[in-house]
Structures are given as C-alpha cells and as structure tokens.
N, C-alpha and C positions, 0 to 999 in steps of 0.2 A: 505494499500499499503504499501512497504517496506520504511523507511527512510533511504535516501541517505545520505553519509557522505560527507561533505564539505571538501577541502582541506584547511586546516588552512595556511595563509600566514604567520605566525610565529607559531612554534609549541611548543615555551617555552611560549607563551600568551596562546596559547590552553591548555597547559598543566596545568597553573595555573588556569584556568577556570574549569578543571576537577575536581582539588584538592581543589577547594573552597578557594583559596587565591587570593588576589590581585597582578596582574602582575609588572613587572618594567616598569617604564618610558623607552619611545621607541623612538629611532630616528628611522623614517620608511622611509623617503626617506631625501634626503638632503632639507633641510628647513620645513620639515614636522616633528613634534612629536606626539606621543600616550601618554598623561596624564591620568592614571587611577585614579579617584577621588572616595573615598568610600560614599556607601549609606547606613545609619542607617535601620538595623530591617527591611531589605528587601532582599528575595533572591538572585534577581540581583548583589548584593554585591558592584557594583560600575559601574561609568559611564566612558566610554571611553571620555575625551575630545581631541581636535585634536588642536594642534598648529601650523598655519600657519606662517613661517617667511614672514617680510615684510619690506621695507628697514626702518621704522622708529619704529620698535616693533614687535608685533603678532597680528595675528587676531586668536580667537580660535573658533571652533564651539562645541556649548553646553556648561554648566557651571557647573553642577553639583546641589545638595542640600545647602540650607542656613546653614551648621553647623560648628563650628568652625574646627572640624576633617576635613570635606571637604577642606574647604577652606585653611587649612594649607598645606594638600596634593597638593591642585593645586599650590600653592605658591612655595613649594618644587619642584615640577615637571616643573616648569617654570625654576627654576633657573639651575636644571640639563642641561636643554636646553640653559642655558644661559641667562635667561630674569628676569625681576623682576615681578610682578603684576603691578606695574606702566607703565609696557610696553604694557600691552594688550590694543589695540586700537579699536578693534569691538568685540563684541559676536554675533554669529550667532546663533540663536536659532533655532534648528529643530523642536520643540513645547513646549507648556505652561507645562508640566507636572512638576513637582516639581522636579526630579532629573535631567533634562535639563534646566531649567528657575529660579529655586530657587537661585541661587548664583549670577545671573547676575545684579541683582541691586546692589549689595554690591560690584562687582567687579567695575561698572562704578561709586560708590560713591570713591574708592579709584584711581582708573586710569583716569577716564574721557571717558571712551571708549562709543562707540555707542551702541546700543543694537537692534537687527533686528528680527523682527517676522514677519510671514506672516499676512496679513490683517485679514483673518477668525480666526487666534487665537488671535490677538490681540485685536480684538472686544470681547472677553470672559474674557479678564484679569480683568476687574472692577468686574464682579459680582462672579468670583472665589476667587480670593486674596484681596478684599476690605473688610475690618473687616465690614462697614455700608452695605454692600450687600449681605454676604454669606447666611444670615438667608433665605432669598427669594429663594436662589437655593435650600437648603435643602428642603423647603416647597415643590419646584417643583419636586426634588427627590422622596419625600414621596409620592406625586401624583401619579406620574409614578409606584414606586412598590405597592401600592394598587392595580392599574389597571391591574397589572400582577398577581394580588394574594397574594401577600405576606399578611400573617397575620398582624393586625394593629399594637401589641406592634413590632413584628419584623420589619415591615417597618419604624417606628419611629426610631428603634434602626441604622438600615442599611442607612438611609437617612442622618445620619449625621458622618459616619464612617469615611469620608475622613476628617474630623475635626482635627485630630492630625496630618496631614499633613502640616496644615497652618503655625505652627513656622518654617518648613524648607524651607518658601519661601521669600525674600524681596520683596515686592510691586512694581514694576518697569514699568512704562509704556513705550514701546518702544520709541526709536527715529527715527526709520524708519521702513517704511512698505516694506517688500520685496516681491516682485511680482512674479507668476510663470515665468519662461523662464529670469528672469533677471539676467545680469552678474555683479556681485559683483567688485566695485572698489578698488582692492586688488593688487597693483602693484605686478609683475612676476608671477601673478596667472590668469588663466581662468578659474575662479570659477562662475557656473551659478546654478542659482536655479531650482529645478523641486518641483511643488506643488503635495503632494503626500497625498490626505486625507484620511481619514479612520480610524486609531488609535487617530489620532485629527482632527479636522476641517481644521485646518490651518500647517499640517505638511508638513517640508519640505525636501527633500534630496538636495546635491549639487555634481554637477559632474564637473571633472577636465577633459577635455577630453584630453587635450595636455599630460596629466599625466596617463590618463585611470585610474582614480579612481572614485569611487561612497561614498560620504561619505551618508551613508543610515539612520543615527537616528536610528529611532524604526522601521522604516518600513520593514526592510529586516534585520532579524538578522540571523546567523549561525545554530543555533540550535532550538530556541523557535519560537513562533509566536507571534504578538503583538496583545494585547486585541484590538477587534474592538466590539464596546457596542453602543445600542443605550441608551442616557441619556438625560438629559435636555439640555445639551451644545453641543450636537451631529448633523451631519446634519439627514435629515430624513431616510435615507437610506445609513448609513455608510459602511454598508459592501460591497455595491454595487460600491460606491465612492472607497473603498480600492482594489477592484478586478480591477478595471478599471486603477488605479493609477499604480497596481504591473505589470498589463499587459505594460502599458507603459514605466516603468522601466524595464521590463525585456528585452527590444529592445536596451538598451543602449549597447554600445560596449567597456567595460572597463575590466582592466585585475585585479583589485582587488576590495572588497569592504570593506569598513570601516564603521563599525557599530558604534552605542552607547554602546552595551553591549557585554559580550562573548568574541569573538576573532575575528580578522581580517580573510577575507577568498575568495578564487578566484571565485567560479561557480555560477556568478550570473544567470545566465539564467535558469541552474538546480535548482538552491534553489527558485526561483519564481515559477517553474511548480511545486514542491513539495507542498508549500503554497496553489496555486491554486487547485490542488488535496487535499490538506487536507480540505478546505472550503466545496469544492464538496462532498468529505466524509461525512461531518458534516451535511451539507444540507438534504443530503439523510439520514441520520439517524434522524434529526430532523420530515422529513415527514414520515418516518417508525414508529416511537413510536407516533407520532401524530394520526396516522392510528389505531394502536394498541389499542389506549386508544378511539378514536371516537371522543375525543375533548378534549380539556383541556385547563387551564391557562397556562400562562406562566411560573410561579413558578414552579407547578407541575411536568410541562413540563422539567424544566432545572433538578430536581430531579431525574429524570429517565435516563438522558443522560449519556453517558461515559466521564468521568472526569479523570485526572491525579492521582487522589485519590478517595476512598470512598467520597460521600456525606457528611455521618455523621463527617468524618475529615476533611472537608474545614472548615477553620475560618470563622466565621460570616461575617467579612466584606467581605473576599472574594467571599462568597457565594451572594453578592451583584453584583460583576462582572461577575460571572456566569448566575446569573438569565439575565443580561443587554446584554450578549454575546448572551444567546439564543434569547432573544428578537430581535437582529441584524438579525440572521437567519430566523425568522418569517418574519420581516418585508421584507425583500430579497424575499422569497416564494410568499409572499402576492402581491407583485408587479408583478410577473411573474402569477399570477392568479392560483398558487398550493395549496396554502391554503386562507381560510376565517377568519375574524375576527368578531364576534360578538360583539360591542361596550357596553361598561357596566361597573361596579366595581365589580370583576374584568371583564376585556375582555376574552370571551372564542375563542379561536382556532381552526377552524375545517380542518379536511382534505379533499382533493379535491375530495374524495370519497363520501361526505356528502353533497358536494355543488349543 
C-alpha cells in the first residue's frame, strides 16, 4: 500500500527530522513545551520530552538516556521554558526502554520528583537493569534465539547485544504505578493514562481531552513503526496486544499527536489505519514465504523477508530485533491457526497447507 504523509503540526520540527538535525525547544501550547533530548549512537537521534507546567513546577513525560549530553540538553531546555531541573515534580515514563526511562533516576536524585510507570513495565525493571539480575535475562534470550534457529555462536553474541545500553540507564524503582484509565494528579491538566502494550508490556500513552492532545510515546509515530517483538520480557503475543491497543487509540477524538520521536502530527486515525495495514501486509508476507519454503525456522524465515535494507547489511545486533519481530508475527499467526509450530531446538514453523 502507498504510504500516506501525515500533516506535521510544526513544519520546522518535521524539517529538522528530515535534515537529520535536532529541532529547537518549542512552546507547543500555553503551559506545554517540547524539549528534544539527544540519543547517542541511535538513528532516532533524540527523544521529545514534554514539559507540562503545573503550579509548583513542571511534570515531564519521558526523560531521555542517561548521558551528560542528554542531561545538559534537558536542563537547557527547561531553562528555555523558564524552569530549572529542580522544578521537575513528576516524571511520567511511557515505557522502560533506555531512551525514555534512562535519565529518570538521575532527575529524581536532583529534584525529588516522583517516577511513574505502568505496573507491567515496573515489574521488569529489576531483571532488566539491576546488575545482579542481567545475566539471567541474557541466558533466557540466548535460549529463545537457539529455539529460533540462530547458530550457537551467533546466539551467544546477540543475546548480550543490549548490554552496551546498560550504562545509559540509572536504575530507578518507580515511586508510583500508573494504571490504565488513571487520571493523573497534575493541577491544570486533565491527563489520563491509556495502557497500550506491545512495544513494551506496560507502554503508556497519555490523553488530554480538554486540549485534544495525545502523548503517544512510541506507540504511534509519524513515519516509522515501533518494534513489536517476542523476547524474554514480552507478553506471550505482543503483536495481538499492540494491534488491539492501536485500534483503541485510533478511536480517540484528538486534534494532535505528540510522539516521543520524529515530529508532532495531526491525523491519528489515518496513521493508525496505515500501521494496522502495514502489519497485515507483513503477516501475509510471512505466510507466503513460509509456504514457499514448506517450513522454516524463525531465523531462516527472517533472512528471507523484506527489510529496509538487505539482510547482509543489517548490523548484527539489529538482526536480533528482526528475528524477534518475525517471531511476533509467527506467534500471531499461530494463535489464529494459520501456521503451526513443531517444538524443538530449533522450533520448526509450518504453513497451514502442511497442517
């Protein structure tokens, strides 16, 4: 299908994204600021941290990676808005990936702000970021990759590929658990949480119905689609969770979407429809390639699918994500009886025609 172009809410922000530079700090609406916080060694380049003015300071949505560059950019952005880092009273984290959660603990240490996460992500913090528990997570990832058919030496390498990100996170147990549908206690704002699992088990969006705004985190972005993958900390069927949540979000009556990356845009419903259709096309491709091969491991199947670049040019650590995304699509198809799995090491996936 042709890819629709959403309307940027700020053309300068969109132009900065296309030019691969960091956009300016922006006063989006009265009492609302957009602060780009740089991400090192990452094609996304920055996280858009949103600062919401409240009577005694600001609350922020997401935080950025824990680097001095990111911290300094956040401090400078807040000063542009007329605040200091010590004025931050709350850090609402959309999900626990390092570029959203990494700086939260450092901000709390300086300002005393409370950190909020959805319970499903909060329960993952220890295993993901506590140095005493990380090795167990790596072992589980290696076992999953072997079952996918990844060669043993490659599986060992890929299982620990995310360890380099550990230094970009300050381990921080959340102070508050934010439940689906909860109205946040932020004077002057009618901010409500929407649980949108898929990209992470506890991903949150925040809707402000009075201002007709959706803070979408990574759930809905203007140009790219978020990774939805099976991994040791995912739900059993993350793609089903994601698509269900996406359909629910698509029903919201809002004028503007404020994502965590790229640029703000207007057409929520159209963008949601595109992303759903994108996954439907991907599911059809997985079925087709599996039928052509007569059966395959997940890893071999991933090497045959269409990616944004040839498989040979995909960096090794990104191949793990590609494999785990492929597995998410296989699990979705399996749940609907469209493919079957023969358990083993590796698992063998079969098309419906051979069932």
